[in-house]
PDB file of the backbone (N, CA, C, O) and the ligand in Angstrom, with CONECT records:
HET     ZN  A 101       1
ATOM      1  N   MET A   1       9.470  85.594  21.309  1.00  0.00           N
ATOM      2  CA  MET A   1      10.017  84.358  22.128  1.00  0.00           C
ATOM      3  C   MET A   1      11.512  84.182  21.724  1.00  0.00           C
ATOM      4  O   MET A   1      11.843  83.928  20.566  1.00  0.00           O
ATOM      5  N   GLY A   2      12.357  84.325  22.707  1.00  0.00           N
ATOM      6  CA  GLY A   2      13.719  84.149  22.518  1.00  0.00           C
ATOM      7  C   GLY A   2      14.162  82.716  22.420  1.00  0.00           C
ATOM      8  O   GLY A   2      13.485  81.819  22.923  1.00  0.00           O
ATOM      9  N   LYS A   3      15.303  82.480  21.772  1.00  0.00           N
ATOM     10  CA  LYS A   3      15.813  81.106  21.636  1.00  0.00           C
ATOM     11  C   LYS A   3      16.393  80.728  22.922  1.00  0.00           C
ATOM     12  O   LYS A   3      17.294  81.385  23.444  1.00  0.00           O
ATOM     13  N   LYS A   4      15.851  79.605  23.473  1.00  0.00           N
ATOM     14  CA  LYS A   4      16.318  79.171  24.820  1.00  0.00           C
ATOM     15  C   LYS A   4      17.623  78.326  24.785  1.00  0.00           C
ATOM     16  O   LYS A   4      18.410  78.310  25.732  1.00  0.00           O
ATOM     17  N   TYR A   5      17.801  77.643  23.667  1.00  0.00           N
ATOM     18  CA  TYR A   5      18.934  76.684  23.562  1.00  0.00           C
ATOM     19  C   TYR A   5      19.572  76.992  22.191  1.00  0.00           C
ATOM     20  O   TYR A   5      18.969  77.371  21.186  1.00  0.00           O
ATOM     21  N   SER A   6      20.914  76.761  22.323  1.00  0.00           N
ATOM     22  CA  SER A   6      21.760  76.913  21.089  1.00  0.00           C
ATOM     23  C   SER A   6      21.447  75.666  20.281  1.00  0.00           C
ATOM     24  O   SER A   6      20.831  74.744  20.816  1.00  0.00           O
ATOM     25  N   ASP A   7      21.846  75.596  19.008  1.00  0.00           N
ATOM     26  CA  ASP A   7      21.727  74.525  18.141  1.00  0.00           C
ATOM     27  C   ASP A   7      22.501  73.287  18.740  1.00  0.00           C
ATOM     28  O   ASP A   7      23.435  73.439  19.529  1.00  0.00           O
ATOM     29  N   CYS A   8      22.096  72.166  18.356  1.00  0.00           N
ATOM     30  CA  CYS A   8      22.649  70.853  18.899  1.00  0.00           C
ATOM     31  C   CYS A   8      24.172  70.857  18.706  1.00  0.00           C
ATOM     32  O   CYS A   8      24.710  71.152  17.639  1.00  0.00           O
ATOM     33  N   PHE A   9      24.829  70.504  19.837  1.00  0.00           N
ATOM     34  CA  PHE A   9      26.294  70.368  19.884  1.00  0.00           C
ATOM     35  C   PHE A   9      26.795  69.260  18.963  1.00  0.00           C
ATOM     36  O   PHE A   9      27.897  69.320  18.417  1.00  0.00           O
ATOM     37  N   TYR A  10      25.970  68.277  18.818  1.00  0.00           N
ATOM     38  CA  TYR A  10      26.556  67.075  18.134  1.00  0.00           C
ATOM     39  C   TYR A  10      26.110  67.135  16.566  1.00  0.00           C
ATOM     40  O   TYR A  10      26.914  66.735  15.723  1.00  0.00           O
ATOM     41  N   CYS A  11      24.977  67.575  16.216  1.00  0.00           N
ATOM     42  CA  CYS A  11      24.525  67.547  14.827  1.00  0.00           C
ATOM     43  C   CYS A  11      24.130  68.858  14.294  1.00  0.00           C
ATOM     44  O   CYS A  11      23.856  68.964  13.099  1.00  0.00           O
ATOM     45  N   GLY A  12      24.078  69.913  15.129  1.00  0.00           N
ATOM     46  CA  GLY A  12      23.664  71.233  14.550  1.00  0.00           C
ATOM     47  C   GLY A  12      22.214  71.369  14.398  1.00  0.00           C
ATOM     48  O   GLY A  12      21.728  72.363  13.858  1.00  0.00           O
ATOM     49  N   GLY A  13      21.451  70.330  14.891  1.00  0.00           N
ATOM     50  CA  GLY A  13      19.884  70.495  14.658  1.00  0.00           C
ATOM     51  C   GLY A  13      19.414  71.583  15.643  1.00  0.00           C
ATOM     52  O   GLY A  13      20.104  72.119  16.510  1.00  0.00           O
ATOM     53  N   VAL A  14      17.995  71.837  15.330  1.00  0.00           N
ATOM     54  CA  VAL A  14      17.304  72.758  16.117  1.00  0.00           C
ATOM     55  C   VAL A  14      16.939  72.093  17.461  1.00  0.00           C
ATOM     56  O   VAL A  14      16.415  70.980  17.440  1.00  0.00           O
ATOM     57  N   VAL A  15      17.193  72.726  18.640  1.00  0.00           N
ATOM     58  CA  VAL A  15      16.860  72.220  19.908  1.00  0.00           C
ATOM     59  C   VAL A  15      15.570  72.904  20.510  1.00  0.00           C
ATOM     60  O   VAL A  15      15.483  74.107  20.753  1.00  0.00           O
ATOM     61  N   GLU A  16      14.588  71.969  20.715  1.00  0.00           N
ATOM     62  CA  GLU A  16      13.292  72.648  21.269  1.00  0.00           C
ATOM     63  C   GLU A  16      13.141  72.195  22.774  1.00  0.00           C
ATOM     64  O   GLU A  16      13.665  71.175  23.222  1.00  0.00           O
ATOM     65  N   GLU A  17      12.405  73.025  23.461  1.00  0.00           N
ATOM     66  CA  GLU A  17      12.174  72.663  24.837  1.00  0.00           C
ATOM     67  C   GLU A  17      10.992  71.746  24.987  1.00  0.00           C
ATOM     68  O   GLU A  17       9.901  71.999  24.475  1.00  0.00           O
ATOM     69  N   ARG A  18      11.221  70.755  25.649  1.00  0.00           N
ATOM     70  CA  ARG A  18      10.110  69.797  25.987  1.00  0.00           C
ATOM     71  C   ARG A  18      10.049  69.387  27.506  1.00  0.00           C
ATOM     72  O   ARG A  18      10.993  69.632  28.258  1.00  0.00           O
ATOM     73  N   LEU A  19       9.003  68.809  27.893  1.00  0.00           N
ATOM     74  CA  LEU A  19       8.976  68.393  29.376  1.00  0.00           C
ATOM     75  C   LEU A  19       9.196  66.852  29.278  1.00  0.00           C
ATOM     76  O   LEU A  19       8.438  66.115  28.647  1.00  0.00           O
ATOM     77  N   CYS A  20      10.336  66.418  29.979  1.00  0.00           N
ATOM     78  CA  CYS A  20      10.739  65.022  29.810  1.00  0.00           C
ATOM     79  C   CYS A  20      10.961  64.546  31.221  1.00  0.00           C
ATOM     80  O   CYS A  20      11.154  65.334  32.147  1.00  0.00           O
ATOM     81  N   PRO A  21      10.926  63.159  31.373  1.00  0.00           N
ATOM     82  CA  PRO A  21      11.372  62.576  32.719  1.00  0.00           C
ATOM     83  C   PRO A  21      12.771  62.587  32.671  1.00  0.00           C
ATOM     84  O   PRO A  21      13.375  62.472  31.604  1.00  0.00           O
ATOM     85  N   ARG A  22      13.421  62.739  33.937  1.00  0.00           N
ATOM     86  CA  ARG A  22      14.871  62.748  34.112  1.00  0.00           C
ATOM     87  C   ARG A  22      15.156  61.854  35.402  1.00  0.00           C
ATOM     88  O   ARG A  22      14.484  61.939  36.430  1.00  0.00           O
ATOM     89  N   GLU A  23      16.184  61.027  35.232  1.00  0.00           N
ATOM     90  CA  GLU A  23      16.591  60.248  36.247  1.00  0.00           C
ATOM     91  C   GLU A  23      17.891  60.928  36.923  1.00  0.00           C
ATOM     92  O   GLU A  23      18.780  61.443  36.246  1.00  0.00           O
ATOM     93  N   PHE A  24      17.900  60.877  38.217  1.00  0.00           N
ATOM     94  CA  PHE A  24      18.961  61.525  39.010  1.00  0.00           C
ATOM     95  C   PHE A  24      19.413  60.597  40.090  1.00  0.00           C
ATOM     96  O   PHE A  24      18.563  60.100  40.829  1.00  0.00           O
ATOM     97  N   ARG A  25      20.676  60.322  40.245  1.00  0.00           N
ATOM     98  CA  ARG A  25      21.183  59.545  41.333  1.00  0.00           C
ATOM     99  C   ARG A  25      21.952  60.404  42.251  1.00  0.00           C
ATOM    100  O   ARG A  25      22.729  61.275  41.861  1.00  0.00           O
ATOM    101  N   ARG A  26      21.684  60.100  43.605  1.00  0.00           N
ATOM    102  CA  ARG A  26      22.342  60.782  44.616  1.00  0.00           C
ATOM    103  C   ARG A  26      22.720  59.831  45.718  1.00  0.00           C
ATOM    104  O   ARG A  26      21.871  59.181  46.330  1.00  0.00           O
ATOM    105  N   ARG A  27      24.019  59.761  45.960  1.00  0.00           N
ATOM    106  CA  ARG A  27      24.388  58.761  47.121  1.00  0.00           C
ATOM    107  C   ARG A  27      23.858  57.257  46.844  1.00  0.00           C
ATOM    108  O   ARG A  27      23.484  56.555  47.784  1.00  0.00           O
ATOM    109  N   GLY A  28      23.844  56.816  45.561  1.00  0.00           N
ATOM    110  CA  GLY A  28      23.385  55.417  45.340  1.00  0.00           C
ATOM    111  C   GLY A  28      21.763  55.438  45.180  1.00  0.00           C
ATOM    112  O   GLY A  28      21.208  54.443  44.713  1.00  0.00           O
ATOM    113  N   GLN A  29      21.044  56.530  45.554  1.00  0.00           N
ATOM    114  CA  GLN A  29      19.602  56.354  45.437  1.00  0.00           C
ATOM    115  C   GLN A  29      19.121  57.042  44.105  1.00  0.00           C
ATOM    116  O   GLN A  29      19.599  58.070  43.626  1.00  0.00           O
ATOM    117  N   LEU A  30      18.142  56.331  43.621  1.00  0.00           N
ATOM    118  CA  LEU A  30      17.624  56.760  42.328  1.00  0.00           C
ATOM    119  C   LEU A  30      16.393  57.693  42.578  1.00  0.00           C
ATOM    120  O   LEU A  30      15.558  57.410  43.438  1.00  0.00           O
ATOM    121  N   PHE A  31      16.308  58.806  41.805  1.00  0.00           N
ATOM    122  CA  PHE A  31      15.169  59.719  41.931  1.00  0.00           C
ATOM    123  C   PHE A  31      14.733  59.858  40.508  1.00  0.00           C
ATOM    124  O   PHE A  31      15.529  59.784  39.572  1.00  0.00           O
ATOM    125  N   ILE A  32      13.472  60.058  40.370  1.00  0.00           N
ATOM    126  CA  ILE A  32      12.812  60.321  39.053  1.00  0.00           C
ATOM    127  C   ILE A  32      12.068  61.579  39.060  1.00  0.00           C
ATOM    128  O   ILE A  32      11.156  61.755  39.867  1.00  0.00           O
ATOM    129  N   PHE A  33      12.423  62.502  38.166  1.00  0.00           N
ATOM    130  CA  PHE A  33      11.738  63.775  38.123  1.00  0.00           C
ATOM    131  C   PHE A  33      10.782  63.677  36.826  1.00  0.00           C
ATOM    132  O   PHE A  33      11.257  63.138  35.827  1.00  0.00           O
ATOM    133  N   GLU A  34       9.558  64.133  36.790  1.00  0.00           N
ATOM    134  CA  GLU A  34       8.872  64.191  35.739  1.00  0.00           C
ATOM    135  C   GLU A  34       8.545  65.598  35.259  1.00  0.00           C
ATOM    136  O   GLU A  34       8.530  66.528  36.065  1.00  0.00           O
ATOM    137  N   ASN A  35       8.277  65.783  33.944  1.00  0.00           N
ATOM    138  CA  ASN A  35       7.918  67.066  33.471  1.00  0.00           C
ATOM    139  C   ASN A  35       9.090  68.138  33.623  1.00  0.00           C
ATOM    140  O   ASN A  35       8.836  69.323  33.840  1.00  0.00           O
ATOM    141  N   VAL A  36      10.346  67.662  33.500  1.00  0.00           N
ATOM    142  CA  VAL A  36      11.431  68.529  33.610  1.00  0.00           C
ATOM    143  C   VAL A  36      11.733  69.181  32.264  1.00  0.00           C
ATOM    144  O   VAL A  36      11.960  68.480  31.278  1.00  0.00           O
ATOM    145  N   PRO A  37      11.740  70.538  32.209  1.00  0.00           N
ATOM    146  CA  PRO A  37      11.865  71.246  31.060  1.00  0.00           C
ATOM    147  C   PRO A  37      13.384  71.062  30.505  1.00  0.00           C
ATOM    148  O   PRO A  37      14.329  71.471  31.179  1.00  0.00           O
ATOM    149  N   MET A  38      13.566  70.464  29.318  1.00  0.00           N
ATOM    150  CA  MET A  38      14.876  70.377  28.805  1.00  0.00           C
ATOM    151  C   MET A  38      14.878  70.573  27.286  1.00  0.00           C
ATOM    152  O   MET A  38      13.864  70.439  26.600  1.00  0.00           O
ATOM    153  N   GLY A  39      16.106  70.906  26.799  1.00  0.00           N
ATOM    154  CA  GLY A  39      16.093  70.965  25.369  1.00  0.00           C
ATOM    155  C   GLY A  39      16.319  69.695  24.658  1.00  0.00           C
ATOM    156  O   GLY A  39      17.160  68.893  25.065  1.00  0.00           O
ATOM    157  N   VAL A  40      15.589  69.479  23.595  1.00  0.00           N
ATOM    158  CA  VAL A  40      15.672  68.132  22.899  1.00  0.00           C
ATOM    159  C   VAL A  40      15.859  68.428  21.350  1.00  0.00           C
ATOM    160  O   VAL A  40      15.084  69.096  20.666  1.00  0.00           O
ATOM    161  N   CYS A  41      17.039  67.806  20.914  1.00  0.00           N
ATOM    162  CA  CYS A  41      17.302  67.974  19.428  1.00  0.00           C
ATOM    163  C   CYS A  41      16.264  67.370  18.647  1.00  0.00           C
ATOM    164  O   CYS A  41      15.873  66.221  18.853  1.00  0.00           O
ATOM    165  N   ALA A  42      15.756  68.213  17.648  1.00  0.00           N
ATOM    166  CA  ALA A  42      14.660  67.730  16.953  1.00  0.00           C
ATOM    167  C   ALA A  42      15.304  66.620  15.835  1.00  0.00           C
ATOM    168  O   ALA A  42      14.602  65.761  15.302  1.00  0.00           O
ATOM    169  N   GLN A  43      16.492  66.752  15.616  1.00  0.00           N
ATOM    170  CA  GLN A  43      17.225  65.800  14.570  1.00  0.00           C
ATOM    171  C   GLN A  43      17.827  64.452  15.253  1.00  0.00           C
ATOM    172  O   GLN A  43      17.592  63.343  14.772  1.00  0.00           O
ATOM    173  N   CYS A  44      18.569  64.627  16.331  1.00  0.00           N
ATOM    174  CA  CYS A  44      19.164  63.372  16.856  1.00  0.00           C
ATOM    175  C   CYS A  44      18.592  63.037  18.214  1.00  0.00           C
ATOM    176  O   CYS A  44      18.920  61.998  18.786  1.00  0.00           O
ATOM    177  N   GLY A  45      17.730  63.911  18.747  1.00  0.00           N
ATOM    178  CA  GLY A  45      17.229  63.463  20.064  1.00  0.00           C
ATOM    179  C   GLY A  45      18.084  63.754  21.255  1.00  0.00           C
ATOM    180  O   GLY A  45      17.667  63.433  22.368  1.00  0.00           O
ATOM    181  N   GLU A  46      19.211  64.318  21.119  1.00  0.00           N
ATOM    182  CA  GLU A  46      20.137  64.686  22.251  1.00  0.00           C
ATOM    183  C   GLU A  46      19.436  65.667  23.241  1.00  0.00           C
ATOM    184  O   GLU A  46      18.845  66.680  22.866  1.00  0.00           O
ATOM    185  N   LYS A  47      19.558  65.270  24.547  1.00  0.00           N
ATOM    186  CA  LYS A  47      18.910  66.149  25.469  1.00  0.00           C
ATOM    187  C   LYS A  47      19.801  67.060  26.246  1.00  0.00           C
ATOM    188  O   LYS A  47      20.870  66.637  26.688  1.00  0.00           O
ATOM    189  N   ILE A  48      19.421  68.262  26.429  1.00  0.00           N
ATOM    190  CA  ILE A  48      20.224  69.227  27.084  1.00  0.00           C
ATOM    191  C   ILE A  48      19.578  69.733  28.342  1.00  0.00           C
ATOM    192  O   ILE A  48      18.493  70.309  28.260  1.00  0.00           O
ATOM    193  N   LEU A  49      20.140  69.567  29.440  1.00  0.00           N
ATOM    194  CA  LEU A  49      19.635  69.997  30.694  1.00  0.00           C
ATOM    195  C   LEU A  49      20.356  71.286  31.079  1.00  0.00           C
ATOM    196  O   LEU A  49      21.584  71.282  31.163  1.00  0.00           O
ATOM    197  N   LYS A  50      19.626  72.415  31.323  1.00  0.00           N
ATOM    198  CA  LYS A  50      20.147  73.731  31.579  1.00  0.00           C
ATOM    199  C   LYS A  50      20.906  73.599  33.091  1.00  0.00           C
ATOM    200  O   LYS A  50      20.344  72.872  33.910  1.00  0.00           O
ATOM    201  N   PRO A  51      21.905  74.138  33.406  1.00  0.00           N
ATOM    202  CA  PRO A  51      22.633  74.097  34.694  1.00  0.00           C
ATOM    203  C   PRO A  51      21.680  74.468  35.770  1.00  0.00           C
ATOM    204  O   PRO A  51      21.608  73.784  36.791  1.00  0.00           O
ATOM    205  N   GLU A  52      20.906  75.574  35.577  1.00  0.00           N
ATOM    206  CA  GLU A  52      20.016  75.999  36.569  1.00  0.00           C
ATOM    207  C   GLU A  52      18.818  75.057  36.910  1.00  0.00           C
ATOM    208  O   GLU A  52      18.266  75.090  38.010  1.00  0.00           O
ATOM    209  N   VAL A  53      18.428  74.170  35.846  1.00  0.00           N
ATOM    210  CA  VAL A  53      17.428  73.273  36.157  1.00  0.00           C
ATOM    211  C   VAL A  53      18.057  72.004  36.877  1.00  0.00           C
ATOM    212  O   VAL A  53      17.441  71.406  37.760  1.00  0.00           O
ATOM    213  N   ALA A  54      19.314  71.636  36.447  1.00  0.00           N
ATOM    214  CA  ALA A  54      20.007  70.510  37.151  1.00  0.00           C
ATOM    215  C   ALA A  54      20.095  70.930  38.556  1.00  0.00           C
ATOM    216  O   ALA A  54      19.781  70.129  39.436  1.00  0.00           O
ATOM    217  N   LYS A  55      20.525  72.204  38.867  1.00  0.00           N
ATOM    218  CA  LYS A  55      20.595  72.666  40.283  1.00  0.00           C
ATOM    219  C   LYS A  55      19.364  72.595  41.133  1.00  0.00           C
ATOM    220  O   LYS A  55      19.412  72.300  42.327  1.00  0.00           O
ATOM    221  N   SER A  56      18.222  72.882  40.462  1.00  0.00           N
ATOM    222  CA  SER A  56      17.125  72.808  41.237  1.00  0.00           C
ATOM    223  C   SER A  56      16.649  71.438  41.514  1.00  0.00           C
ATOM    224  O   SER A  56      16.024  71.175  42.542  1.00  0.00           O
ATOM    225  N   LEU A  57      16.941  70.547  40.597  1.00  0.00           N
ATOM    226  CA  LEU A  57      16.647  69.068  40.959  1.00  0.00           C
ATOM    227  C   LEU A  57      17.539  68.772  42.123  1.00  0.00           C
ATOM    228  O   LEU A  57      17.027  68.283  43.130  1.00  0.00           O
ATOM    229  N   ASP A  58      18.840  69.022  42.085  1.00  0.00           N
ATOM    230  CA  ASP A  58      19.688  68.706  43.244  1.00  0.00           C
ATOM    231  C   ASP A  58      19.192  69.245  44.545  1.00  0.00           C
ATOM    232  O   ASP A  58      19.249  68.614  45.600  1.00  0.00           O
ATOM    233  N   ARG A  59      18.694  70.468  44.409  1.00  0.00           N
ATOM    234  CA  ARG A  59      18.042  71.117  45.659  1.00  0.00           C
ATOM    235  C   ARG A  59      16.933  70.500  46.191  1.00  0.00           C
ATOM    236  O   ARG A  59      16.823  70.373  47.410  1.00  0.00           O
ATOM    237  N   ILE A  60      16.007  70.057  45.338  1.00  0.00           N
ATOM    238  CA  ILE A  60      14.823  69.390  45.816  1.00  0.00           C
ATOM    239  C   ILE A  60      15.111  68.052  46.706  1.00  0.00           C
ATOM    240  O   ILE A  60      14.510  67.738  47.733  1.00  0.00           O
ATOM    241  N   ILE A  61      16.136  67.361  46.095  1.00  0.00           N
ATOM    242  CA  ILE A  61      16.622  66.129  46.801  1.00  0.00           C
ATOM    243  C   ILE A  61      17.254  66.536  48.104  1.00  0.00           C
ATOM    244  O   ILE A  61      16.880  65.980  49.137  1.00  0.00           O
ATOM    245  N   ARG A  62      18.142  67.425  48.131  1.00  0.00           N
ATOM    246  CA  ARG A  62      18.869  67.822  49.244  1.00  0.00           C
ATOM    247  C   ARG A  62      18.025  68.323  50.507  1.00  0.00           C
ATOM    248  O   ARG A  62      18.404  68.199  51.672  1.00  0.00           O
ATOM    249  N   GLU A  63      16.795  68.924  50.090  1.00  0.00           N
ATOM    250  CA  GLU A  63      15.932  69.545  50.978  1.00  0.00           C
ATOM    251  C   GLU A  63      14.893  68.523  51.434  1.00  0.00           C
ATOM    252  O   GLU A  63      13.983  68.835  52.203  1.00  0.00           O
ATOM    253  N   HIS A  64      15.040  67.379  50.975  1.00  0.00           N
ATOM    254  CA  HIS A  64      14.140  66.154  51.206  1.00  0.00           C
ATOM    255  C   HIS A  64      12.631  66.627  50.961  1.00  0.00           C
ATOM    256  O   HIS A  64      11.789  66.445  51.840  1.00  0.00           O
ATOM    257  N   LYS A  65      12.364  67.136  49.948  1.00  0.00           N
ATOM    258  CA  LYS A  65      11.048  67.546  49.592  1.00  0.00           C
ATOM    259  C   LYS A  65      10.183  66.318  49.369  1.00  0.00           C
ATOM    260  O   LYS A  65      10.642  65.290  48.871  1.00  0.00           O
ATOM    261  N   LYS A  66       8.841  66.459  49.776  1.00  0.00           N
ATOM    262  CA  LYS A  66       8.016  65.289  49.606  1.00  0.00           C
ATOM    263  C   LYS A  66       7.790  64.983  48.051  1.00  0.00           C
ATOM    264  O   LYS A  66       7.484  65.871  47.255  1.00  0.00           O
ATOM    265  N   PRO A  67       7.957  63.744  47.721  1.00  0.00           N
ATOM    266  CA  PRO A  67       7.721  63.543  46.304  1.00  0.00           C
ATOM    267  C   PRO A  67       6.239  63.318  45.983  1.00  0.00           C
ATOM    268  O   PRO A  67       5.460  62.918  46.848  1.00  0.00           O
ATOM    269  N   ALA A  68       5.859  63.584  44.717  1.00  0.00           N
ATOM    270  CA  ALA A  68       4.454  63.422  44.274  1.00  0.00           C
ATOM    271  C   ALA A  68       4.083  61.966  44.394  1.00  0.00           C
ATOM    272  O   ALA A  68       2.916  61.657  44.637  1.00  0.00           O
ATOM    273  N   ARG A  69       4.999  61.082  44.237  1.00  0.00           N
ATOM    274  CA  ARG A  69       4.564  59.630  44.355  1.00  0.00           C
ATOM    275  C   ARG A  69       5.903  58.868  44.390  1.00  0.00           C
ATOM    276  O   ARG A  69       6.942  59.371  43.962  1.00  0.00           O
ATOM    277  N   THR A  70       5.833  57.651  44.912  1.00  0.00           N
ATOM    278  CA  THR A  70       6.938  56.819  44.999  1.00  0.00           C
ATOM    279  C   THR A  70       6.652  55.514  44.157  1.00  0.00           C
ATOM    280  O   THR A  70       5.571  54.938  44.276  1.00  0.00           O
ATOM    281  N   ILE A  71       7.580  55.083  43.351  1.00  0.00           N
ATOM    282  CA  ILE A  71       7.469  53.879  42.684  1.00  0.00           C
ATOM    283  C   ILE A  71       8.575  52.846  42.939  1.00  0.00           C
ATOM    284  O   ILE A  71       9.691  53.227  43.290  1.00  0.00           O
ATOM    285  N   GLU A  72       8.300  51.597  42.777  1.00  0.00           N
ATOM    286  CA  GLU A  72       9.219  50.548  42.933  1.00  0.00           C
ATOM    287  C   GLU A  72       9.891  50.432  41.531  1.00  0.00           C
ATOM    288  O   GLU A  72       9.262  50.553  40.480  1.00  0.00           O
ATOM    289  N   VAL A  73      11.178  50.195  41.612  1.00  0.00           N
ATOM    290  CA  VAL A  73      12.045  50.098  40.319  1.00  0.00           C
ATOM    291  C   VAL A  73      12.631  48.644  40.320  1.00  0.00           C
ATOM    292  O   VAL A  73      13.441  48.268  41.167  1.00  0.00           O
ATOM    293  N   PRO A  74      12.189  47.909  39.371  1.00  0.00           N
ATOM    294  CA  PRO A  74      12.764  46.535  39.217  1.00  0.00           C
ATOM    295  C   PRO A  74      14.298  46.598  38.847  1.00  0.00           C
ATOM    296  O   PRO A  74      14.635  47.413  37.988  1.00  0.00           O
ATOM    297  N   VAL A  75      15.242  45.797  39.435  1.00  0.00           N
ATOM    298  CA  VAL A  75      16.599  45.871  39.174  1.00  0.00           C
ATOM    299  C   VAL A  75      16.963  44.459  38.717  1.00  0.00           C
ATOM    300  O   VAL A  75      16.698  43.510  39.455  1.00  0.00           O
ATOM    301  N   TYR A  76      17.541  44.279  37.569  1.00  0.00           N
ATOM    302  CA  TYR A  76      17.984  42.975  37.052  1.00  0.00           C
ATOM    303  C   TYR A  76      19.571  43.033  37.002  1.00  0.00           C
ATOM    304  O   TYR A  76      20.197  44.071  36.787  1.00  0.00           O
ATOM    305  N   SER A  77      20.103  41.871  37.211  1.00  0.00           N
ATOM    306  CA  SER A  77      21.568  41.634  36.891  1.00  0.00           C
ATOM    307  C   SER A  77      21.636  40.910  35.482  1.00  0.00           C
ATOM    308  O   SER A  77      21.043  39.866  35.214  1.00  0.00           O
ATOM    309  N   TYR A  78      22.436  41.614  34.641  1.00  0.00           N
ATOM    310  CA  TYR A  78      22.525  41.133  33.337  1.00  0.00           C
ATOM    311  C   TYR A  78      22.915  39.659  33.282  1.00  0.00           C
ATOM    312  O   TYR A  78      22.291  38.880  32.561  1.00  0.00           O
ATOM    313  N   GLU A  79      23.895  39.290  34.005  1.00  0.00           N
ATOM    314  CA  GLU A  79      24.337  37.811  33.995  1.00  0.00           C
ATOM    315  C   GLU A  79      23.245  36.854  34.290  1.00  0.00           C
ATOM    316  O   GLU A  79      23.178  35.799  33.660  1.00  0.00           O
ATOM    317  N   LEU A  80      22.447  37.136  35.143  1.00  0.00           N
ATOM    318  CA  LEU A  80      21.254  36.410  35.516  1.00  0.00           C
ATOM    319  C   LEU A  80      20.336  36.272  34.410  1.00  0.00           C
ATOM    320  O   LEU A  80      19.760  35.206  34.196  1.00  0.00           O
ATOM    321  N   GLU A  81      20.166  37.346  33.665  1.00  0.00           N
ATOM    322  CA  GLU A  81      19.207  37.496  32.632  1.00  0.00           C
ATOM    323  C   GLU A  81      19.525  36.598  31.442  1.00  0.00           C
ATOM    324  O   GLU A  81      18.595  36.077  30.827  1.00  0.00           O
ATOM    325  N   ILE A  82      20.800  36.390  31.085  1.00  0.00           N
ATOM    326  CA  ILE A  82      21.262  35.647  30.019  1.00  0.00           C
ATOM    327  C   ILE A  82      21.592  34.215  30.378  1.00  0.00           C
ATOM    328  O   ILE A  82      21.940  33.432  29.494  1.00  0.00           O
ATOM    329  N   ALA A  83      21.496  33.850  31.623  1.00  0.00           N
ATOM    330  CA  ALA A  83      21.825  32.528  32.060  1.00  0.00           C
ATOM    331  C   ALA A  83      20.661  31.484  31.595  1.00  0.00           C
ATOM    332  O   ALA A  83      20.756  30.289  31.874  1.00  0.00           O
TER     333      ALA A  83
HETATM  334 ZN    ZN A 101      21.293  66.818  17.353  1.00  0.00          ZN2+
END
């Protein structure tokens, strides 16, 4: 098995591939992808998304593919929260 990711850019730690959720914004709309393969630094937790993976996420949105499910996302204004 070849090494998929180079060592962490920030701390030099080992980067392992994991499936993580990823948020993506396009024209003000929020999309959430689950089980996205990305590199995660075992030391500092930095996440690295490969350009080809980022491109395929972008393509899924552009082609208006049917999502697995749709969720409501609560939005808070910080000023209101501390009032
Ligand atoms: Zn790191």
